VMD Tcl script that draws the C-alpha trace (Angstrom):
set ca {
  {0.00 0.00 0.00}
  {2.77 2.45 0.93}
  {4.70 1.77 -2.28}
  {1.53 2.28 -4.31}
  {0.90 5.64 -2.63}
  {4.53 6.61 -3.26}
  {3.89 6.21 -6.99}
  {0.49 7.90 -6.75}
  {1.79 11.11 -5.16}
  {3.70 12.47 -8.20}
  {0.89 11.31 -10.49}
  {-1.73 13.25 -8.51}
  {0.52 16.32 -8.41}
  {1.00 16.11 -12.17}
  {-2.72 15.79 -12.89}
  {-3.68 18.67 -10.59}
  {-0.94 21.02 -11.79}
  {-1.75 20.24 -15.45}
  {-5.39 21.19 -14.91}
  {-4.37 24.40 -13.17}
  {-1.95 25.30 -15.96}
  {-4.69 24.62 -18.51}
  {-6.87 27.31 -16.94}
  {-4.02 29.83 -16.88}
  {-2.74 29.02 -20.39}
  {-6.15 29.06 -22.10}
  {-8.05 32.06 -23.35}
  {-9.76 34.47 -20.94}
  {-12.64 32.94 -19.02}
  {-14.70 33.31 -15.85}
  {-11.59 32.63 -13.75}
  {-9.11 34.64 -15.84}
  {-9.82 38.15 -17.05}
  {-8.65 39.49 -20.40}
  {-5.39 41.46 -20.06}
  {-5.24 42.75 -23.64}
  {-3.15 44.09 -25.30}
  {-0.35 41.72 -24.34}
  {2.65 43.76 -25.59}
  {5.84 41.75 -25.09}
  {4.29 39.52 -22.39}
  {3.06 35.95 -23.08}
  {-0.37 35.36 -24.57}
  {-2.66 32.32 -24.27}
  {-0.78 29.17 -25.28}
  {-3.84 26.91 -25.46}
  {-6.33 28.08 -28.13}
  {-9.32 27.02 -26.04}
  {-11.96 29.09 -24.27}
  {-13.34 27.31 -21.22}
  {-16.95 28.14 -20.47}
  {-18.00 29.12 -16.93}
  {-19.20 25.60 -16.12}
  {-16.11 23.96 -17.60}
  {-13.61 26.21 -15.82}
  {-15.44 25.69 -12.52}
  {-15.35 21.91 -12.98}
  {-11.67 21.96 -13.96}
  {-10.66 24.04 -10.94}
  {-12.75 22.05 -8.50}
  {-11.21 18.85 -9.84}
  {-7.70 20.32 -9.70}
  {-8.06 21.38 -6.07}
  {-9.62 18.09 -4.95}
  {-6.93 16.07 -6.72}
  {-4.34 18.45 -5.29}
  {-5.62 17.83 -1.76}
  {-5.39 14.08 -2.39}
  {-1.81 14.60 -3.61}
  {-0.85 16.37 -0.39}
  {-2.44 13.60 1.69}
  {-0.55 10.95 -0.29}
  {2.72 12.85 0.12}
  {2.20 13.18 3.87}
  {1.17 9.55 4.27}
  {4.23 8.21 2.45}
  {6.70 10.80 3.78}
  {7.61 11.65 0.19}
  {11.32 12.42 -0.20}
  {12.66 15.82 -1.13}
  {13.35 16.69 -4.74}
  {16.97 16.02 -5.55}
  {17.52 19.12 -7.68}
  {15.99 22.49 -8.45}
  {14.90 21.37 -11.92}
  {11.23 20.76 -11.08}
  {10.67 23.97 -9.07}
  {12.37 26.06 -11.77}
  {10.29 24.33 -14.46}
  {7.07 24.96 -12.54}
  {8.06 28.60 -12.04}
  {8.77 28.95 -15.75}
  {5.41 27.43 -16.66}
  {3.68 29.83 -14.27}
  {5.27 32.73 -16.15}
  {3.70 31.72 -19.47}
  {0.19 31.66 -18.00}
  {-2.17 34.46 -17.02}
  {-3.19 34.72 -13.35}
  {-6.59 33.32 -12.46}
  {-8.87 32.79 -9.48}
  {-9.42 36.48 -8.78}
  {-8.78 39.89 -10.32}
  {-6.53 41.05 -7.47}
  {-3.47 41.29 -9.71}
  {-5.21 44.05 -11.66}
  {-5.86 45.89 -8.40}
  {-2.14 45.61 -7.59}
  {-1.17 47.17 -10.89}
  {-3.77 49.90 -10.52}
  {-2.43 50.93 -7.11}
  {1.10 50.83 -8.47}
  {0.05 52.93 -11.44}
  {-1.48 55.55 -9.15}
  {1.71 55.59 -7.06}
  {3.98 55.97 -10.11}
  {1.71 58.72 -11.41}
  {2.17 60.76 -8.24}
  {-1.14 59.90 -6.60}
  {-2.01 58.40 -3.24}
  {-3.23 54.80 -3.74}
  {-4.53 54.72 -0.15}
  {-6.81 57.66 -0.86}
  {-7.73 57.55 -4.54}
  {-10.00 54.93 -6.09}
  {-8.89 53.29 -9.36}
  {-12.07 54.26 -11.22}
  {-11.46 57.93 -10.48}
  {-7.78 58.06 -11.45}
  {-7.08 60.07 -14.63}
  {-10.78 60.63 -15.10}
  {-11.40 56.93 -15.53}
  {-9.46 56.84 -18.81}
  {-6.17 55.35 -17.66}
  {-5.35 52.13 -19.59}
  {-4.47 50.27 -16.36}
  {-6.63 51.63 -13.53}
  {-9.74 51.60 -15.69}
  {-9.48 47.81 -15.97}
  {-10.13 47.11 -12.28}
  {-13.23 44.95 -11.90}
  {-16.11 45.01 -9.47}
  {-16.32 45.11 -6.52}
  {-12.95 46.93 -6.22}
  {-13.35 49.81 -8.67}
  {-14.07 52.35 -5.93}
  {-11.77 50.89 -3.25}
  {-8.38 52.48 -2.42}
  {-5.47 50.20 -1.52}
  {-5.62 48.01 1.57}
  {-1.97 46.93 1.17}
  {1.00 48.26 3.08}
  {3.66 50.63 1.74}
  {6.28 48.01 0.86}
  {3.79 45.89 -1.04}
  {2.59 49.00 -2.84}
  {6.20 49.89 -3.73}
  {6.45 46.50 -5.43}
  {3.16 47.21 -7.19}
  {4.68 50.47 -8.36}
  {7.76 48.65 -9.65}
  {5.59 46.29 -11.72}
  {3.46 49.17 -13.00}
  {6.54 51.20 -13.95}
  {8.08 48.27 -15.83}
  {4.81 47.46 -17.57}
  {4.06 50.99 -18.71}
  {0.66 51.46 -20.33}
  {0.27 47.71 -20.92}
  {-1.67 45.95 -18.17}
  {-0.44 42.53 -19.37}
  {3.21 43.58 -19.23}
  {2.84 44.96 -15.71}
  {1.03 41.82 -14.55}
  {3.83 39.66 -15.99}
  {6.46 41.60 -14.03}
  {4.35 41.10 -10.93}
  {4.11 37.37 -11.70}
  {7.91 37.27 -11.90}
  {8.17 38.74 -8.39}
  {5.67 36.18 -7.09}
  {7.49 33.22 -8.66}
  {10.82 34.42 -7.24}
  {9.22 34.77 -3.79}
  {7.84 31.22 -4.02}
  {11.31 29.89 -4.86}
  {12.88 31.94 -2.05}
  {10.57 30.28 0.48}
  {11.80 26.84 -0.59}
  {15.45 27.89 -0.54}
  {15.20 29.52 2.90}
  {13.31 26.60 4.43}
  {15.86 24.13 3.12}
  {18.62 26.32 4.54}
  {17.31 26.53 8.09}
  {15.38 23.30 8.64}
  {16.90 19.90 9.30}
  {17.51 17.75 6.22}
  {14.87 15.21 7.21}
  {12.22 17.96 6.85}
  {13.09 18.83 3.25}
  {10.58 16.26 2.03}
  {7.84 18.08 3.96}
  {8.99 21.36 2.42}
  {8.36 19.96 -1.05}
  {5.10 18.17 -0.20}
  {3.58 21.13 1.62}
  {5.03 23.99 -0.42}
  {6.92 23.26 -3.64}
  {4.71 20.46 -5.01}
  {1.49 21.48 -3.28}
  {-1.06 22.16 -6.07}
  {-3.20 24.20 -3.69}
  {-0.32 26.56 -2.91}
  {0.62 26.69 -6.59}
  {-2.92 27.37 -7.75}
  {-3.99 29.83 -5.07}
  {-0.70 31.62 -4.51}
  {1.63 31.34 -7.51}
  {-0.75 30.92 -10.45}
  {-3.14 33.33 -8.73}
  {-0.25 35.84 -8.41}
  {-1.22 36.90 -4.90}
  {0.79 39.29 -2.79}
  {0.60 36.84 0.11}
  {3.29 34.77 -1.63}
  {5.68 37.73 -1.41}
  {4.78 38.38 2.23}
  {5.32 34.69 3.03}
  {8.85 34.89 1.62}
  {9.62 37.86 3.87}
  {8.34 35.92 6.89}
  {10.59 32.93 6.17}
  {13.55 35.26 5.57}
  {12.92 36.86 8.98}
  {13.07 33.45 10.65}
  {16.17 32.51 8.64}
  {17.98 35.70 9.66}
  {17.25 35.12 13.35}
  {18.26 31.46 13.13}
  {21.44 31.82 11.11}
  {22.78 34.87 12.97}
  {22.06 34.35 16.69}
  {23.28 37.84 17.57}
  {22.16 41.46 17.41}
  {22.88 41.67 13.67}
  {20.68 38.68 12.94}
  {17.96 40.11 15.18}
  {18.14 43.42 13.31}
  {17.85 41.63 9.98}
  {14.88 39.66 11.32}
  {13.27 42.89 12.49}
  {13.78 44.53 9.10}
  {12.29 41.57 7.26}
  {9.37 41.46 9.71}
  {8.79 45.16 9.03}
  {8.76 44.54 5.27}
  {6.31 41.65 5.71}
  {4.03 43.74 7.95}
  {4.32 46.64 5.50}
  {3.06 44.31 2.81}
  {0.18 42.79 4.79}
  {-0.18 43.78 8.43}
  {-1.12 40.32 9.73}
  {2.29 38.96 8.70}
  {3.88 40.87 11.60}
  {3.07 37.75 13.66}
  {6.49 36.37 12.72}
  {8.12 38.88 15.08}
  {6.26 37.37 18.04}
  {7.17 33.89 16.79}
  {10.89 34.72 16.62}
  {10.89 36.16 20.15}
  {9.10 33.04 21.38}
  {11.76 30.94 19.69}
  {14.54 32.81 21.47}
  {12.83 32.27 24.80}
  {12.21 28.56 24.26}
  {15.79 27.78 23.18}
  {17.05 29.21 26.44}
  {18.01 32.84 25.75}
  {17.41 34.76 28.97}
  {18.17 38.03 30.76}
  {20.68 40.31 29.05}
  {21.00 38.32 25.82}
  {17.25 38.16 25.28}
  {16.92 41.86 26.02}
  {19.60 42.68 23.43}
  {18.03 40.47 20.79}
  {14.50 41.75 21.32}
  {15.73 45.34 21.48}
  {17.62 44.96 18.23}
  {14.60 43.38 16.51}
  {12.21 46.07 17.73}
  {14.56 48.91 16.86}
  {15.09 47.61 13.35}
  {11.37 47.01 12.93}
  {10.55 50.53 14.09}
  {13.10 52.16 11.77}
  {12.09 50.25 8.63}
  {8.34 50.20 9.22}
  {8.37 53.78 10.48}
  {10.23 55.07 7.44}
  {7.88 53.26 5.07}
  {4.76 54.50 6.80}
  {5.99 58.08 7.05}
  {6.70 57.95 3.32}
  {3.26 56.45 2.59}
  {1.43 59.19 4.44}
  {-1.45 59.39 6.90}
  {-4.01 57.45 4.85}
  {-2.20 54.11 4.72}
  {-4.45 52.55 7.38}
  {-7.73 54.16 6.31}
  {-8.90 51.18 4.29}
  {-7.89 48.71 6.99}
  {-10.10 50.53 9.47}
  {-13.03 50.37 7.04}
  {-12.53 46.72 6.14}
  {-11.99 45.24 9.59}
  {-15.76 44.83 10.04}
  {-16.21 43.00 6.74}
  {-17.51 39.42 6.77}
  {-16.78 37.19 3.80}
  {-19.30 34.68 2.50}
  {-17.41 31.46 3.21}
  {-16.65 31.92 6.92}
  {-18.71 30.60 9.87}
  {-19.47 34.19 10.79}
  {-21.58 34.82 7.68}
  {-24.66 32.93 8.94}
  {-24.29 34.83 12.22}
  {-24.30 38.13 10.31}
  {-27.36 37.15 8.28}
  {-29.22 36.19 11.45}
  {-28.09 39.23 13.43}
  {-29.14 41.72 10.77}
  {-32.76 40.72 11.28}
  {-32.62 40.65 15.07}
  {-30.22 43.20 16.60}
  {-29.14 45.19 13.54}
  {-26.17 45.22 11.19}
  {-23.80 47.45 13.17}
  {-24.33 45.69 16.47}
  {-23.89 42.28 14.85}
  {-20.67 43.24 13.10}
  {-19.23 44.69 16.31}
  {-20.11 41.52 18.17}
  {-18.56 39.37 15.46}
  {-15.27 41.28 15.65}
  {-15.04 40.66 19.41}
  {-16.18 37.06 19.22}
  {-13.74 36.31 16.40}
  {-10.85 37.58 18.53}
  {-11.86 35.24 21.36}
  {-12.25 32.28 18.99}
  {-8.85 33.00 17.43}
  {-7.15 32.96 20.85}
  {-8.88 29.71 21.81}
  {-8.01 28.05 18.50}
  {-4.39 29.22 18.71}
  {-4.04 27.80 22.23}
  {-5.54 24.49 21.13}
  {-3.37 24.23 18.01}
  {-0.24 24.91 20.04}
  {-1.28 22.25 22.55}
  {-1.98 19.52 20.01}
  {1.15 20.06 17.90}
  {4.90 20.23 18.33}
  {7.76 21.74 16.34}
  {9.87 19.29 14.33}
  {13.07 19.76 16.30}
  {16.38 18.26 15.19}
  {17.96 15.59 17.31}
  {19.84 17.17 20.26}
  {23.60 17.37 19.88}
  {24.56 18.95 23.19}
  {24.52 17.62 26.76}
  {21.39 19.61 27.63}
  {18.63 19.27 25.00}
  {16.63 22.07 26.66}
  {19.35 24.58 25.80}
  {19.95 23.50 22.21}
  {19.98 26.68 20.16}
  {21.17 25.72 16.69}
  {19.64 27.32 13.60}
  {17.30 24.39 12.86}
  {16.07 24.39 16.48}
  {15.20 28.08 16.59}
  {13.73 28.04 13.08}
  {11.48 25.07 13.85}
  {10.07 26.72 16.98}
  {9.50 30.11 15.33}
  {7.83 28.56 12.27}
  {5.70 26.26 14.46}
  {4.37 29.25 16.39}
  {3.80 31.11 13.11}
  {1.88 28.20 11.59}
  {-0.40 27.75 14.60}
  {-1.17 31.46 15.03}
  {-1.72 31.95 11.30}
  {-4.03 28.93 11.05}
  {-6.03 30.12 14.05}
  {-6.43 33.50 12.37}
  {-7.50 31.99 9.04}
  {-10.07 29.79 10.75}
  {-11.49 32.49 13.03}
  {-11.27 35.69 10.98}
  {-14.60 37.13 9.81}
  {-13.01 38.04 6.47}
  {-10.79 35.27 5.17}
  {-9.87 34.18 1.64}
  {-7.90 31.14 0.42}
  {-4.66 33.00 -0.28}
  {-4.54 34.19 3.33}
  {-3.48 30.62 4.18}
  {-0.10 30.94 2.45}
  {1.39 32.12 5.75}
  {0.30 28.81 7.28}
  {1.80 26.70 4.50}
  {5.19 28.40 4.35}
  {5.62 27.56 8.06}
  {3.89 24.17 8.21}
  {6.96 22.10 7.16}
  {8.47 22.87 10.57}
  {5.55 21.24 12.44}
  {5.53 17.55 13.31}
  {2.98 15.62 11.20}
  {-0.42 15.46 12.86}
  {-3.77 17.15 13.22}
  {-2.53 20.60 12.19}
  {-1.63 19.27 8.72}
  {-5.13 17.87 8.23}
  {-6.94 20.94 9.54}
  {-4.85 23.26 7.36}
  {-5.48 21.06 4.33}
  {-9.23 20.88 4.92}
  {-9.42 24.65 5.47}
  {-7.48 25.55 2.30}
  {-9.25 22.97 0.11}
  {-12.70 24.10 1.20}
  {-11.77 27.78 0.87}
  {-10.21 27.32 -2.57}
  {-13.29 25.48 -3.81}
  {-15.53 28.18 -2.33}
  {-13.92 30.90 -4.43}
  {-14.01 29.15 -7.80}
  {-14.07 30.55 -10.41}
  {-13.07 33.68 -8.49}
  {-14.47 36.64 -10.40}
  {-17.89 38.25 -10.12}
  {-18.08 38.63 -13.90}
  {-18.34 36.12 -16.73}
  {-20.58 33.52 -15.06}
  {-23.90 32.19 -16.29}
  {-26.81 32.37 -13.82}
  {-26.65 28.59 -13.27}
  {-22.92 28.62 -12.47}
  {-23.32 31.66 -10.23}
  {-26.12 29.96 -8.31}
  {-24.07 26.77 -7.92}
  {-20.85 28.43 -6.80}
  {-22.60 30.86 -4.46}
  {-24.51 27.94 -2.99}
  {-21.24 26.19 -2.15}
  {-19.68 29.41 -0.86}
  {-22.58 30.41 1.35}
  {-24.30 27.15 2.16}
  {-21.54 24.55 2.53}
  {-18.09 25.99 3.28}
  {-19.09 28.05 6.37}
  {-20.20 24.83 8.04}
  {-16.94 23.15 7.10}
  {-15.16 25.99 8.90}
  {-17.40 25.56 11.95}
  {-16.69 21.82 11.96}
  {-12.95 22.57 11.96}
  {-13.44 24.82 15.00}
  {-15.08 21.90 16.80}
  {-12.32 19.48 15.79}
  {-9.52 21.78 16.94}
  {-11.17 22.76 20.23}
  {-12.11 19.16 21.03}
  {-8.54 18.03 20.35}
  {-7.22 20.83 22.55}
  {-9.55 19.94 25.41}
  {-8.63 16.27 25.12}
  {-4.92 17.08 25.18}
  {-5.37 19.37 28.18}
  {-7.34 16.75 30.10}
  {-4.60 14.16 29.53}
  {-1.85 16.34 30.95}
  {-0.19 14.73 33.97}
  {-1.29 16.34 37.19}
  {1.41 17.56 39.56}
  {0.72 15.99 42.97}
  {0.42 18.32 45.91}
  {3.17 18.27 48.45}
  {2.28 16.82 51.82}
  {1.97 19.32 54.63}
  {0.15 22.58 55.13}
  {-2.32 23.71 52.47}
  {-2.62 27.25 53.81}
  {0.08 29.84 54.36}
  {1.55 29.91 57.84}
  {0.52 32.63 60.23}
  {3.09 35.07 61.47}
}
mol new
graphics top color blue
foreach p $ca { graphics top sphere $p radius 0.5 }
foreach p [lrange $ca 0 end-1] q [lrange $ca 1 end] { graphics top cylinder $p $q radius 0.2 }
display resetview
């Protein structure tokens, strides 16, 4: 059985990735918007136009087969790839496709275009830029035409770089952005292989490099979360490889860049500090490391946010009360609107989601462990090698990020990339399965991914899955995680009380 699964894993990966590439290499469809004119960038390689029903079926099949591939790889402990040939080939194939699954990449280019043109992307809506006649910003699709940027200043600088290189051609700018995403995806693999023990390199490839869900949602979808994930892993690598103030400063700078891309990715800073504490850094050394990280973070993030101006957080403040369709909070919102009102319900959801996230994070940390290397010193508790620190920091990152993805009122499939870039450092177990179920369900929920180009029948079907099925999958995952946490807590050995007085002595 194991040998059969070993052969099945690459087959399933190949089938899933081929289907995903077909969607990206075919002509524009309900999952992939038209980026004409193409300029010097690649055009459709497959002269086929997939209808809304066909592209939905292809993507659903690709993600389900991809989930089976990940399960097979985990079950058989698939070995690491021997060379970089396959990752480089996959990256090259991604660069001859058009992004699909959402229209976010057009938003990125629009914000970059506004920035390059001297505007404020955190204040000005794409539809209003240049009187609505700009060849890039005018191509933003609903529902984002009137929305200023929600991304941080470093991410927007990268958007500006892609927009500058692409000029007036939307397709050229998108291709430059795709190049940045592919490079970030490869950087994650390289950094993980550098800092994690060799026996975890197989998990790196199963969960990241050869994971069709990560490829489809993150790389072929050209989402900025892939770039932010690379910055998170680089922060951990800097702290692990340079266990001194310089390494801490580098980790702080990379954390600042990640947070200045998407704010939630700042969690890696907390994870690194936790790693220092667990490996045994105390007193003066810990103070120096934390001080160096915080100082570097403040300088880099502060400079970026001063440059960006006072409106950089405006959109975040407006969007924090949003509730997406595929989360367990959506039925609560629908019920609350008719009983206590929209504003009251949204405020209650924000508070309740924070509580649920804390509970889920505690449970995930209890039921999982970092994949630590074998101890080499006389005292395993004080082992502080690079692989040890990296495993702990990435384990904390994975658990906190997964808790956020599960509990957040507004959560989309690509938000899970932070989980998957850190998951190779976690020992196999429940966290793998919960993360896989969450990403598979979420990816399926947002197929085909655009609000345009669907027939009424396809729209009814996909919305039915998004609103009527996936929220309950998320709720079931809450129950699974909390039940596992409670069971683990109840099985903890109890420390016996010492014999003698049970009350403090009187003076």
